[in-house]
TORKOL-4160 file (C-alpha; in steps of 0.2 Angstrom, whole numbers, padded with zeros to 4 digits, m for minus):
161
<pt num="1" X="m0357" Y="0778" Z="0054"/>
<pt num="2" X="m0351" Y="0762" Z="0062"/>
<pt num="3" X="m0369" Y="0757" Z="0062"/>
<pt num="4" X="m0370" Y="0761" Z="0043"/>
<pt num="5" X="m0355" Y="0749" Z="0041"/>
<pt num="6" X="m0362" Y="0736" Z="0051"/>
<pt num="7" X="m0381" Y="0737" Z="0041"/>
<pt num="8" X="m0367" Y="0736" Z="0026"/>
<pt num="9" X="m0361" Y="0721" Z="0031"/>
<pt num="10" X="m0377" Y="0715" Z="0036"/>
<pt num="11" X="m0384" Y="0719" Z="0018"/>
<pt num="12" X="m0396" Y="0732" Z="0021"/>
<pt num="13" X="m0391" Y="0740" Z="0006"/>
<pt num="14" X="m0393" Y="0726" Z="m0007"/>
<pt num="15" X="m0409" Y="0735" Z="m0014"/>
<pt num="16" X="m0401" Y="0750" Z="m0014"/>
<pt num="17" X="m0396" Y="0758" Z="m0030"/>
<pt num="18" X="m0383" Y="0772" Z="m0037"/>
<pt num="19" X="m0392" Y="0785" Z="m0043"/>
<pt num="20" X="m0383" Y="0798" Z="m0055"/>
<pt num="21" X="m0390" Y="0817" Z="m0062"/>
<pt num="22" X="m0391" Y="0814" Z="m0080"/>
<pt num="23" X="m0388" Y="0833" Z="m0084"/>
<pt num="24" X="m0377" Y="0846" Z="m0081"/>
<pt num="25" X="m0390" Y="0858" Z="m0078"/>
<pt num="26" X="m0394" Y="0847" Z="m0061"/>
<pt num="27" X="m0377" Y="0847" Z="m0056"/>
<pt num="28" X="m0373" Y="0863" Z="m0044"/>
<pt num="29" X="m0357" Y="0859" Z="m0038"/>
<pt num="30" X="m0348" Y="0854" Z="m0057"/>
<pt num="31" X="m0334" Y="0867" Z="m0055"/>
<pt num="32" X="m0327" Y="0858" Z="m0040"/>
<pt num="33" X="m0325" Y="0842" Z="m0047"/>
<pt num="34" X="m0315" Y="0849" Z="m0062"/>
<pt num="35" X="m0298" Y="0857" Z="m0058"/>
<pt num="36" X="m0285" Y="0867" Z="m0070"/>
<pt num="37" X="m0276" Y="0851" Z="m0078"/>
<pt num="38" X="m0293" Y="0842" Z="m0084"/>
<pt num="39" X="m0297" Y="0859" Z="m0092"/>
<pt num="40" X="m0284" Y="0861" Z="m0102"/>
<pt num="41" X="m0286" Y="0842" Z="m0110"/>
<pt num="42" X="m0304" Y="0846" Z="m0113"/>
<pt num="43" X="m0307" Y="0862" Z="m0122"/>
<pt num="44" X="m0322" Y="0853" Z="m0131"/>
<pt num="45" X="m0331" Y="0851" Z="m0116"/>
<pt num="46" X="m0339" Y="0837" Z="m0104"/>
<pt num="47" X="m0352" Y="0823" Z="m0110"/>
<pt num="48" X="m0363" Y="0813" Z="m0101"/>
<pt num="49" X="m0362" Y="0794" Z="m0105"/>
<pt num="50" X="m0367" Y="0778" Z="m0096"/>
<pt num="51" X="m0356" Y="0764" Z="m0101"/>
<pt num="52" X="m0358" Y="0744" Z="m0090"/>
<pt num="53" X="m0345" Y="0744" Z="m0075"/>
<pt num="54" X="m0336" Y="0726" Z="m0081"/>
<pt num="55" X="m0330" Y="0737" Z="m0096"/>
<pt num="56" X="m0327" Y="0752" Z="m0084"/>
<pt num="57" X="m0318" Y="0741" Z="m0072"/>
<pt num="58" X="m0308" Y="0730" Z="m0086"/>
<pt num="59" X="m0299" Y="0748" Z="m0091"/>
<pt num="60" X="m0294" Y="0757" Z="m0077"/>
<pt num="61" X="m0278" Y="0762" Z="m0075"/>
<pt num="62" X="m0262" Y="0753" Z="m0062"/>
<pt num="63" X="m0270" Y="0767" Z="m0049"/>
<pt num="64" X="m0288" Y="0762" Z="m0046"/>
<pt num="65" X="m0289" Y="0745" Z="m0054"/>
<pt num="66" X="m0285" Y="0736" Z="m0036"/>
<pt num="67" X="m0297" Y="0747" Z="m0026"/>
<pt num="68" X="m0312" Y="0737" Z="m0035"/>
<pt num="69" X="m0305" Y="0720" Z="m0034"/>
<pt num="70" X="m0304" Y="0722" Z="m0016"/>
<pt num="71" X="m0320" Y="0713" Z="m0009"/>
<pt num="72" X="m0326" Y="0724" Z="0003"/>
<pt num="73" X="m0330" Y="0742" Z="0003"/>
<pt num="74" X="m0324" Y="0749" Z="0019"/>
<pt num="75" X="m0306" Y="0748" Z="0018"/>
<pt num="76" X="m0292" Y="0759" Z="0028"/>
<pt num="77" X="m0288" Y="0767" Z="0012"/>
<pt num="78" X="m0306" Y="0774" Z="0010"/>
<pt num="79" X="m0311" Y="0787" Z="0019"/>
<pt num="80" X="m0328" Y="0778" Z="0029"/>
<pt num="81" X="m0338" Y="0793" Z="0031"/>
<pt num="82" X="m0339" Y="0799" Z="0015"/>
<pt num="83" X="m0344" Y="0782" Z="0011"/>
<pt num="84" X="m0358" Y="0780" Z="0022"/>
<pt num="85" X="m0363" Y="0798" Z="0017"/>
<pt num="86" X="m0367" Y="0791" Z="m0001"/>
<pt num="87" X="m0374" Y="0774" Z="0003"/>
<pt num="88" X="m0387" Y="0785" Z="0014"/>
<pt num="89" X="m0389" Y="0796" Z="0000"/>
<pt num="90" X="m0393" Y="0780" Z="m0011"/>
<pt num="91" X="m0402" Y="0776" Z="m0001"/>
<pt num="92" X="m0416" Y="0791" Z="0000"/>
<pt num="93" X="m0416" Y="0791" Z="m0021"/>
<pt num="94" X="m0404" Y="0806" Z="m0018"/>
<pt num="95" X="m0394" Y="0808" Z="m0037"/>
<pt num="96" X="m0375" Y="0812" Z="m0035"/>
<pt num="97" X="m0364" Y="0819" Z="m0047"/>
<pt num="98" X="m0357" Y="0806" Z="m0060"/>
<pt num="99" X="m0339" Y="0800" Z="m0057"/>
<pt num="100" X="m0327" Y="0809" Z="m0072"/>
<pt num="101" X="m0317" Y="0796" Z="m0080"/>
<pt num="102" X="m0304" Y="0798" Z="m0094"/>
<pt num="103" X="m0295" Y="0790" Z="m0106"/>
<pt num="104" X="m0278" Y="0791" Z="m0103"/>
<pt num="105" X="m0275" Y="0797" Z="m0122"/>
<pt num="106" X="m0258" Y="0807" Z="m0129"/>
<pt num="107" X="m0266" Y="0824" Z="m0124"/>
<pt num="108" X="m0267" Y="0818" Z="m0105"/>
<pt num="109" X="m0249" Y="0816" Z="m0098"/>
<pt num="110" X="m0232" Y="0811" Z="m0102"/>
<pt num="111" X="m0234" Y="0794" Z="m0101"/>
<pt num="112" X="m0252" Y="0791" Z="m0109"/>
<pt num="113" X="m0258" Y="0774" Z="m0107"/>
<pt num="114" X="m0271" Y="0776" Z="m0122"/>
<pt num="115" X="m0282" Y="0761" Z="m0117"/>
<pt num="116" X="m0282" Y="0763" Z="m0099"/>
<pt num="117" X="m0295" Y="0774" Z="m0089"/>
<pt num="118" X="m0290" Y="0787" Z="m0075"/>
<pt num="119" X="m0303" Y="0790" Z="m0061"/>
<pt num="120" X="m0301" Y="0811" Z="m0061"/>
<pt num="121" X="m0317" Y="0812" Z="m0048"/>
<pt num="122" X="m0327" Y="0802" Z="m0038"/>
<pt num="123" X="m0318" Y="0788" Z="m0034"/>
<pt num="124" X="m0330" Y="0785" Z="m0019"/>
<pt num="125" X="m0345" Y="0784" Z="m0026"/>
<pt num="126" X="m0339" Y="0775" Z="m0042"/>
<pt num="127" X="m0333" Y="0761" Z="m0027"/>
<pt num="128" X="m0348" Y="0762" Z="m0017"/>
<pt num="129" X="m0359" Y="0758" Z="m0034"/>
<pt num="130" X="m0346" Y="0744" Z="m0038"/>
<pt num="131" X="m0349" Y="0737" Z="m0023"/>
<pt num="132" X="m0369" Y="0738" Z="m0022"/>
<pt num="133" X="m0367" Y="0727" Z="m0039"/>
<pt num="134" X="m0371" Y="0742" Z="m0053"/>
<pt num="135" X="m0371" Y="0735" Z="m0069"/>
<pt num="136" X="m0370" Y="0750" Z="m0078"/>
<pt num="137" X="m0363" Y="0768" Z="m0072"/>
<pt num="138" X="m0366" Y="0785" Z="m0077"/>
<pt num="139" X="m0350" Y="0795" Z="m0080"/>
<pt num="140" X="m0342" Y="0811" Z="m0086"/>
<pt num="141" X="m0332" Y="0811" Z="m0100"/>
<pt num="142" X="m0321" Y="0823" Z="m0109"/>
<pt num="143" X="m0332" Y="0825" Z="m0125"/>
<pt num="144" X="m0320" Y="0821" Z="m0137"/>
<pt num="145" X="m0316" Y="0804" Z="m0129"/>
<pt num="146" X="m0337" Y="0801" Z="m0132"/>
<pt num="147" X="m0331" Y="0789" Z="m0149"/>
<pt num="148" X="m0315" Y="0781" Z="m0140"/>
<pt num="149" X="m0328" Y="0775" Z="m0126"/>
<pt num="150" X="m0343" Y="0771" Z="m0141"/>
<pt num="151" X="m0330" Y="0760" Z="m0151"/>
<pt num="152" X="m0321" Y="0752" Z="m0135"/>
<pt num="153" X="m0334" Y="0749" Z="m0122"/>
<pt num="154" X="m0352" Y="0738" Z="m0127"/>
<pt num="155" X="m0369" Y="0747" Z="m0125"/>
<pt num="156" X="m0363" Y="0765" Z="m0121"/>
<pt num="157" X="m0379" Y="0777" Z="m0120"/>
<pt num="158" X="m0373" Y="0794" Z="m0125"/>
<pt num="159" X="m0384" Y="0805" Z="m0114"/>
<pt num="160" X="m0379" Y="0822" Z="m0115"/>
<pt num="161" X="m0365" Y="0832" Z="m0126"/>
């Protein structure tokens, strides 16, 4: 692990690009990434879309926004081993499950924040992709929110609905 961190800090992973599955058929562990509270607000199902990273980051809620503002990937509040595993997987061109993000709309919580994004799953994958300088990212979203993403963000690509 320390060797991976050292290599990252010295630019070894500069050419590594985040790779995500682009079809639900390729995701073996989708049930592990969705729990009961999310299932009740996504009766229409899930979609996979690609969005500009900057647009996504600008809409993070107060819980996640500070994480991507931090200039260093390896901080105390992150699980270093998980971050290293993600880097090594992507170095070998292994696609991972896209992060799942949701707008905090009226169906989401007692205190909705309609223009803010909550990261339900994939915080580490998202953090590594951001640290690697990804300009775009593939994410899983509730199907009923695809239109909101398309109107709020620039250049959204719907991959699978």
